[in-house]
Biopython code that builds the backbone (N, CA, C, O; Angstrom):
import numpy as np
from Bio.PDB.StructureBuilder import StructureBuilder

atoms = [
    (1, "MET", "N", (0.836, -1.173, 0.000)),
    (1, "MET", "CA", (0.000, 0.000, 0.000)),
    (1, "MET", "C", (0.888, 1.246, 0.000)),
    (1, "MET", "O", (1.759, 1.386, 0.859)),
    (2, "ILE", "N", (0.677, 2.123, -0.931)),
    (2, "ILE", "CA", (1.444, 3.360, -1.046)),
    (2, "ILE", "C", (0.737, 4.443, -0.239)),
    (2, "ILE", "O", (-0.467, 4.644, -0.400)),
    (3, "PRO", "N", (1.468, 5.143, 0.625)),
    (3, "PRO", "CA", (0.829, 6.209, 1.412)),
    (3, "PRO", "C", (0.420, 7.377, 0.518)),
    (3, "PRO", "O", (1.064, 7.654, -0.493)),
    (4, "LYS", "N", (-0.652, 8.054, 0.902)),
    (4, "LYS", "CA", (-1.133, 9.218, 0.152)),
    (4, "LYS", "C", (-0.634, 10.523, 0.743)),
    (4, "LYS", "O", (-0.484, 11.517, 0.033)),
    (5, "VAL", "N", (-0.375, 10.518, 2.052)),
    (5, "VAL", "CA", (0.138, 11.712, 2.731)),
    (5, "VAL", "C", (1.187, 11.297, 3.751)),
    (5, "VAL", "O", (1.223, 10.150, 4.198)),
    (6, "CYS", "N", (2.025, 12.233, 4.106)),
    (6, "CYS", "CA", (3.015, 12.011, 5.158)),
    (6, "CYS", "C", (2.281, 11.910, 6.500)),
    (6, "CYS", "O", (1.459, 12.774, 6.806)),
    (7, "PRO", "N", (2.554, 10.888, 7.299)),
    (7, "PRO", "CA", (1.872, 10.757, 8.585)),
    (7, "PRO", "C", (2.328, 11.784, 9.623)),
    (7, "PRO", "O", (1.716, 11.899, 10.685)),
    (8, "ILE", "N", (3.389, 12.526, 9.331)),
    (8, "ILE", "CA", (3.912, 13.505, 10.278)),
    (8, "ILE", "C", (3.362, 14.902, 9.992)),
    (8, "ILE", "O", (2.902, 15.591, 10.902)),
    (9, "CYS", "N", (3.411, 15.320, 8.712)),
    (9, "CYS", "CA", (2.996, 16.691, 8.379)),
    (9, "CYS", "C", (1.821, 16.762, 7.403)),
    (9, "CYS", "O", (1.354, 17.854, 7.077)),
    (10, "CYS", "N", (1.349, 15.626, 6.943)),
    (10, "CYS", "CA", (0.212, 15.532, 5.995)),
    (10, "CYS", "C", (0.524, 16.090, 4.611)),
    (10, "CYS", "O", (-0.395, 16.412, 3.859)),
    (11, "SER", "N", (1.799, 16.208, 4.263)),
    (11, "SER", "CA", (2.177, 16.625, 2.916)),
    (11, "SER", "C", (1.717, 15.562, 1.931)),
    (11, "SER", "O", (1.817, 14.368, 2.213)),
    (12, "GLY", "N", (1.211, 15.987, 0.772)),
    (12, "GLY", "CA", (0.717, 15.051, -0.225)),
    (12, "GLY", "C", (1.771, 14.595, -1.215)),
    (12, "GLY", "O", (1.465, 13.814, -2.115)),
    (13, "SER", "N", (2.998, 15.059, -1.076)),
    (13, "SER", "CA", (4.072, 14.694, -1.994)),
    (13, "SER", "C", (4.980, 13.654, -1.331)),
    (13, "SER", "O", (5.840, 13.995, -0.519)),
    (14, "ILE", "N", (4.777, 12.383, -1.686)),
    (14, "ILE", "CA", (5.506, 11.259, -1.081)),
    (14, "ILE", "C", (6.404, 10.624, -2.135)),
    (14, "ILE", "O", (6.012, 10.494, -3.295)),
    (15, "GLN", "N", (7.617, 10.226, -1.729)),
    (15, "GLN", "CA", (8.576, 9.601, -2.633)),
    (15, "GLN", "C", (9.127, 8.332, -1.992)),
    (15, "GLN", "O", (9.493, 8.334, -0.817)),
    (16, "LEU", "N", (9.186, 7.250, -2.765)),
    (16, "LEU", "CA", (9.776, 5.992, -2.301)),
    (16, "LEU", "C", (11.282, 6.170, -2.159)),
    (16, "LEU", "O", (11.936, 6.675, -3.071)),
    (17, "VAL", "N", (11.838, 5.758, -1.015)),
    (17, "VAL", "CA", (13.272, 5.882, -0.789)),
    (17, "VAL", "C", (13.933, 4.508, -0.881)),
    (17, "VAL", "O", (14.898, 4.342, -1.626)),
    (18, "LEU", "N", (13.435, 3.532, -0.145)),
    (18, "LEU", "CA", (13.983, 2.172, -0.144)),
    (18, "LEU", "C", (12.854, 1.155, -0.141)),
    (18, "LEU", "O", (11.850, 1.337, 0.547)),
    (19, "ARG", "N", (13.018, 0.085, -0.910)),
    (19, "ARG", "CA", (12.035, -0.991, -0.945)),
    (19, "ARG", "C", (12.676, -2.259, -0.376)),
    (19, "ARG", "O", (13.861, -2.507, -0.600)),
    (20, "ASP", "N", (11.905, -3.055, 0.354)),
    (20, "ASP", "CA", (12.380, -4.296, 0.972)),
    (20, "ASP", "C", (13.643, -4.058, 1.796)),
    (20, "ASP", "O", (14.640, -4.767, 1.663)),
    (21, "THR", "N", (13.570, -3.062, 2.631)),
    (21, "THR", "CA", (14.685, -2.673, 3.486)),
    (21, "THR", "C", (14.917, -3.703, 4.580)),
    (21, "THR", "O", (13.962, -4.230, 5.151)),
    (22, "LEU", "N", (16.173, -3.991, 4.874)),
    (22, "LEU", "CA", (16.499, -4.832, 6.015)),
    (22, "LEU", "C", (16.453, -3.957, 7.254)),
    (22, "LEU", "O", (17.209, -2.993, 7.377)),
    (23, "LEU", "N", (15.571, -4.297, 8.159)),
    (23, "LEU", "CA", (15.394, -3.543, 9.393)),
    (23, "LEU", "C", (15.967, -4.375, 10.525)),
    (23, "LEU", "O", (15.685, -5.570, 10.614)),
    (24, "SER", "N", (16.757, -3.772, 11.382)),
    (24, "SER", "CA", (17.339, -4.481, 12.509)),
    (24, "SER", "C", (17.135, -3.666, 13.773)),
    (24, "SER", "O", (17.514, -2.497, 13.832)),
    (25, "ALA", "N", (16.543, -4.277, 14.776)),
    (25, "ALA", "CA", (16.339, -3.615, 16.063)),
    (25, "ALA", "C", (17.136, -4.357, 17.119)),
    (25, "ALA", "O", (17.168, -5.587, 17.133)),
    (26, "GLU", "N", (17.773, -3.614, 17.996)),
    (26, "GLU", "CA", (18.532, -4.221, 19.076)),
    (26, "GLU", "C", (17.804, -4.014, 20.390)),
    (26, "GLU", "O", (17.399, -2.901, 20.727)),
    (27, "SER", "N", (17.645, -5.098, 21.122)),
    (27, "SER", "CA", (16.967, -5.041, 22.407)),
    (27, "SER", "C", (17.575, -6.081, 23.331)),
    (27, "SER", "O", (17.792, -7.222, 22.921)),
    (28, "PHE", "N", (17.844, -5.713, 24.540)),
    (28, "PHE", "CA", (18.435, -6.614, 25.525)),
    (28, "PHE", "C", (19.702, -7.272, 24.989)),
    (28, "PHE", "O", (19.929, -8.465, 25.190)),
    (29, "ARG", "N", (20.529, -6.469, 24.297)),
    (29, "ARG", "CA", (21.825, -6.879, 23.769)),
    (29, "ARG", "C", (21.726, -7.947, 22.683)),
    (29, "ARG", "O", (22.706, -8.647, 22.429)),
    (30, "LEU", "N", (20.571, -8.090, 22.039)),
    (30, "LEU", "CA", (20.395, -9.007, 20.913)),
    (30, "LEU", "C", (19.842, -8.232, 19.719)),
    (30, "LEU", "O", (18.989, -7.360, 19.886)),
    (31, "ALA", "N", (20.326, -8.548, 18.510)),
    (31, "ALA", "CA", (19.843, -7.889, 17.297)),
    (31, "ALA", "C", (18.808, -8.768, 16.617)),
    (31, "ALA", "O", (19.052, -9.950, 16.379)),
    (32, "TYR", "N", (17.658, -8.196, 16.306)),
    (32, "TYR", "CA", (16.568, -8.913, 15.654)),
    (32, "TYR", "C", (16.372, -8.354, 14.248)),
    (32, "TYR", "O", (15.850, -7.249, 14.098)),
    (33, "PRO", "N", (16.783, -9.097, 13.206)),
    (33, "PRO", "CA", (16.618, -8.600, 11.835)),
    (33, "PRO", "C", (15.221, -8.881, 11.296)),
    (33, "PRO", "O", (14.501, -9.737, 11.811)),
    (34, "SER", "N", (14.859, -8.158, 10.271)),
    (34, "SER", "CA", (13.605, -8.381, 9.574)),
    (34, "SER", "C", (13.714, -7.766, 8.185)),
    (34, "SER", "O", (14.609, -6.964, 7.917)),
    (35, "SER", "N", (12.799, -8.148, 7.312)),
    (35, "SER", "CA", (12.724, -7.528, 5.989)),
    (35, "SER", "C", (11.273, -7.153, 5.741)),
    (35, "SER", "O", (10.441, -7.281, 6.639)),
    (36, "ALA", "N", (10.963, -6.701, 4.561)),
    (36, "ALA", "CA", (9.613, -6.293, 4.165)),
    (36, "ALA", "C", (9.240, -4.917, 4.719)),
    (36, "ALA", "O", (8.058, -4.617, 4.881)),
    (37, "ALA", "N", (10.233, -4.088, 5.008)),
    (37, "ALA", "CA", (9.964, -2.699, 5.389)),
    (37, "ALA", "C", (10.237, -1.816, 4.176)),
    (37, "ALA", "O", (11.188, -2.057, 3.433)),
    (38, "VAL", "N", (9.408, -0.798, 3.973)),
    (38, "VAL", "CA", (9.558, 0.129, 2.852)),
    (38, "VAL", "C", (9.681, 1.537, 3.431)),
    (38, "VAL", "O", (8.884, 1.932, 4.283)),
    (39, "ALA", "N", (10.675, 2.292, 2.971)),
    (39, "ALA", "CA", (10.903, 3.649, 3.473)),
    (39, "ALA", "C", (10.428, 4.680, 2.456)),
    (39, "ALA", "O", (10.672, 4.548, 1.256)),
    (40, "TYR", "N", (9.742, 5.711, 2.956)),
    (40, "TYR", "CA", (9.261, 6.824, 2.145)),
    (40, "TYR", "C", (9.736, 8.131, 2.775)),
    (40, "TYR", "O", (10.119, 8.167, 3.944)),
    (41, "ARG", "N", (9.705, 9.199, 1.986)),
    (41, "ARG", "CA", (9.968, 10.531, 2.520)),
    (41, "ARG", "C", (9.033, 11.517, 1.822)),
    (41, "ARG", "O", (8.564, 11.284, 0.708)),
    (42, "CYS", "N", (8.783, 12.615, 2.510)),
    (42, "CYS", "CA", (7.966, 13.675, 1.920)),
    (42, "CYS", "C", (8.874, 14.819, 1.509)),
    (42, "CYS", "O", (10.063, 14.812, 1.827)),
    (43, "THR", "N", (8.330, 15.799, 0.806)),
    (43, "THR", "CA", (9.146, 16.925, 0.341)),
    (43, "THR", "C", (9.640, 17.792, 1.489)),
    (43, "THR", "O", (10.594, 18.552, 1.326)),
    (44, "THR", "N", (9.002, 17.684, 2.644)),
    (44, "THR", "CA", (9.443, 18.426, 3.819)),
    (44, "THR", "C", (10.703, 17.805, 4.424)),
    (44, "THR", "O", (11.440, 18.474, 5.149)),
    (45, "GLY", "N", (10.950, 16.514, 4.123)),
    (45, "GLY", "CA", (12.144, 15.841, 4.622)),
    (45, "GLY", "C", (11.871, 14.770, 5.667)),
    (45, "GLY", "O", (12.810, 14.140, 6.154)),
    (46, "HIS", "N", (10.616, 14.547, 6.023)),
    (46, "HIS", "CA", (10.305, 13.474, 6.974)),
    (46, "HIS", "C", (10.488, 12.115, 6.308)),
    (46, "HIS", "O", (10.085, 11.924, 5.161)),
    (47, "VAL", "N", (11.087, 11.186, 7.012)),
    (47, "VAL", "CA", (11.262, 9.817, 6.535)),
    (47, "VAL", "C", (10.459, 8.909, 7.440)),
    (47, "VAL", "O", (10.503, 9.046, 8.663)),
    (48, "PHE", "N", (9.716, 7.970, 6.842)),
    (48, "PHE", "CA", (8.909, 7.045, 7.631)),
    (48, "PHE", "C", (8.893, 5.675, 6.972)),
    (48, "PHE", "O", (9.106, 5.553, 5.766)),
    (49, "LEU", "N", (8.642, 4.652, 7.767)),
    (49, "LEU", "CA", (8.628, 3.258, 7.311)),
    (49, "LEU", "C", (7.214, 2.717, 7.284)),
    (49, "LEU", "O", (6.383, 3.072, 8.120)),
    (50, "LEU", "N", (6.950, 1.862, 6.324)),
    (50, "LEU", "CA", (5.734, 1.065, 6.304)),
    (50, "LEU", "C", (6.168, -0.393, 6.351)),
    (50, "LEU", "O", (7.084, -0.799, 5.636)),
    (51, "LEU", "N", (5.519, -1.162, 7.182)),
    (51, "LEU", "CA", (5.848, -2.571, 7.312)),
    (51, "LEU", "C", (4.878, -3.384, 6.477)),
    (51, "LEU", "O", (3.664, -3.229, 6.608)),
    (52, "GLY", "N", (5.408, -4.263, 5.607)),
    (52, "GLY", "CA", (4.576, -5.083, 4.740)),
    (52, "GLY", "C", (3.767, -6.108, 5.511)),
    (52, "GLY", "O", (4.045, -6.377, 6.680)),
    (53, "LYS", "N", (2.760, -6.684, 4.853)),
    (53, "LYS", "CA", (1.902, -7.648, 5.532)),
    (53, "LYS", "C", (2.655, -8.920, 5.916)),
    (53, "LYS", "O", (2.217, -9.640, 6.812)),
    (54, "ASP", "N", (3.774, -9.211, 5.259)),
    (54, "ASP", "CA", (4.579, -10.386, 5.614)),
    (54, "ASP", "C", (5.725, -10.043, 6.567)),
    (54, "ASP", "O", (6.634, -10.850, 6.764)),
    (55, "PHE", "N", (5.683, -8.847, 7.158)),
    (55, "PHE", "CA", (6.722, -8.417, 8.099)),
    (55, "PHE", "C", (6.680, -9.248, 9.378)),
    (55, "PHE", "O", (5.610, -9.472, 9.945)),
    (56, "GLN", "N", (7.834, -9.696, 9.823)),
    (56, "GLN", "CA", (7.968, -10.328, 11.137)),
    (56, "GLN", "C", (9.435, -10.304, 11.539)),
    (56, "GLN", "O", (10.330, -10.324, 10.695)),
    (57, "TRP", "N", (9.657, -10.262, 12.834)),
    (57, "TRP", "CA", (11.027, -10.267, 13.343)),
    (57, "TRP", "C", (11.594, -11.677, 13.257)),
    (57, "TRP", "O", (10.886, -12.652, 13.507)),
    (58, "SER", "N", (12.878, -11.784, 12.901)),
    (58, "SER", "CA", (13.568, -13.068, 12.849)),
    (58, "SER", "C", (14.202, -13.362, 14.199)),
    (58, "SER", "O", (14.140, -12.546, 15.119)),
    (59, "GLN", "N", (14.804, -14.524, 14.305)),
    (59, "GLN", "CA", (15.527, -14.893, 15.517)),
    (59, "GLN", "C", (16.749, -13.988, 15.671)),
    (59, "GLN", "O", (17.294, -13.521, 14.671)),
    (60, "PRO", "N", (17.186, -13.732, 16.902)),
    (60, "PRO", "CA", (18.362, -12.867, 17.110)),
    (60, "PRO", "C", (19.605, -13.468, 16.451)),
    (60, "PRO", "O", (19.792, -14.684, 16.446)),
    (61, "VAL", "N", (20.452, -12.590, 15.895)),
    (61, "VAL", "CA", (21.624, -13.063, 15.161)),
    (61, "VAL", "C", (22.962, -12.698, 15.798)),
    (61, "VAL", "O", (23.982, -13.303, 15.466)),
    (62, "LYS", "N", (22.981, -11.724, 16.703)),
    (62, "LYS", "CA", (24.256, -11.329, 17.312)),
    (62, "LYS", "C", (23.975, -10.551, 18.578)),
    (62, "LYS", "O", (22.832, -10.193, 18.862)),
    (63, "GLU", "N", (25.002, -10.297, 19.318)),
    (63, "GLU", "CA", (24.849, -9.444, 20.494)),
    (63, "GLU", "C", (24.879, -7.994, 20.076)),
    (63, "GLU", "O", (25.699, -7.586, 19.254)),
    (64, "GLY", "N", (23.985, -7.224, 20.645)),
    (64, "GLY", "CA", (23.951, -5.802, 20.349)),
    (64, "GLY", "C", (24.584, -5.005, 21.472)),
    (64, "GLY", "O", (25.070, -5.575, 22.449)),
    (65, "ASN", "N", (24.579, -3.698, 21.336)),
    (65, "ASN", "CA", (25.188, -2.821, 22.345)),
    (65, "ASN", "C", (24.166, -2.067, 23.178)),
    (65, "ASN", "O", (24.554, -1.265, 24.027)),
    (66, "GLY", "N", (22.888, -2.294, 22.969)),
    (66, "GLY", "CA", (21.887, -1.562, 23.711)),
    (66, "GLY", "C", (20.619, -1.407, 22.895)),
    (66, "GLY", "O", (20.309, -2.263, 22.066)),
    (67, "TYR", "N", (19.894, -0.348, 23.113)),
    (67, "TYR", "CA", (18.639, -0.110, 22.403)),
    (67, "TYR", "C", (18.876, 0.825, 21.232)),
    (67, "TYR", "O", (19.357, 1.944, 21.411)),
    (68, "SER", "N", (18.540, 0.369, 20.041)),
    (68, "SER", "CA", (18.666, 1.225, 18.874)),
    (68, "SER", "C", (17.869, 0.605, 17.736)),
    (68, "SER", "O", (17.442, -0.546, 17.820)),
    (69, "MET", "N", (17.673, 1.366, 16.684)),
    (69, "MET", "CA", (17.026, 0.857, 15.491)),
    (69, "MET", "C", (17.789, 1.396, 14.296)),
    (69, "MET", "O", (18.026, 2.600, 14.198)),
    (70, "MET", "N", (18.179, 0.505, 13.380)),
    (70, "MET", "CA", (18.932, 0.902, 12.184)),
    (70, "MET", "C", (18.168, 0.466, 10.956)),
    (70, "MET", "O", (17.553, -0.600, 10.938)),
    (71, "VAL", "N", (18.209, 1.287, 9.939)),
    (71, "VAL", "CA", (17.601, 0.931, 8.653)),
    (71, "VAL", "C", (18.692, 0.948, 7.611)),
    (71, "VAL", "O", (18.431, 0.679, 6.439)),
]
sb = StructureBuilder()
sb.init_structure("model")
sb.init_model(0)
sb.init_chain("A")
sb.init_seg("    ")
for serial, (resi, resn, name, xyz) in enumerate(atoms, 1):
    if name == "N":
        sb.init_residue(resn, " ", resi, " ")
    sb.init_atom(name, np.array(xyz, "f"), 0.0, 1.0, " ", f" {name:<3s}", serial, name[0])
structure = sb.get_structure()
């Protein structure tokens, strides 16, 4: 599903930035990878992610350093 407006500022000019992005979140010193995330941005400069219907977190793959999210 393609967004029609930016969820932050409601700008109607949306541009696809990355498709099928590898998303990795670190929690409790473990990294949890996932795919099926799509990144968009508006002309104002806000960047936001949409998670596909097949999105799910995978098993942890390494030790992390704390709480963070990388795209």
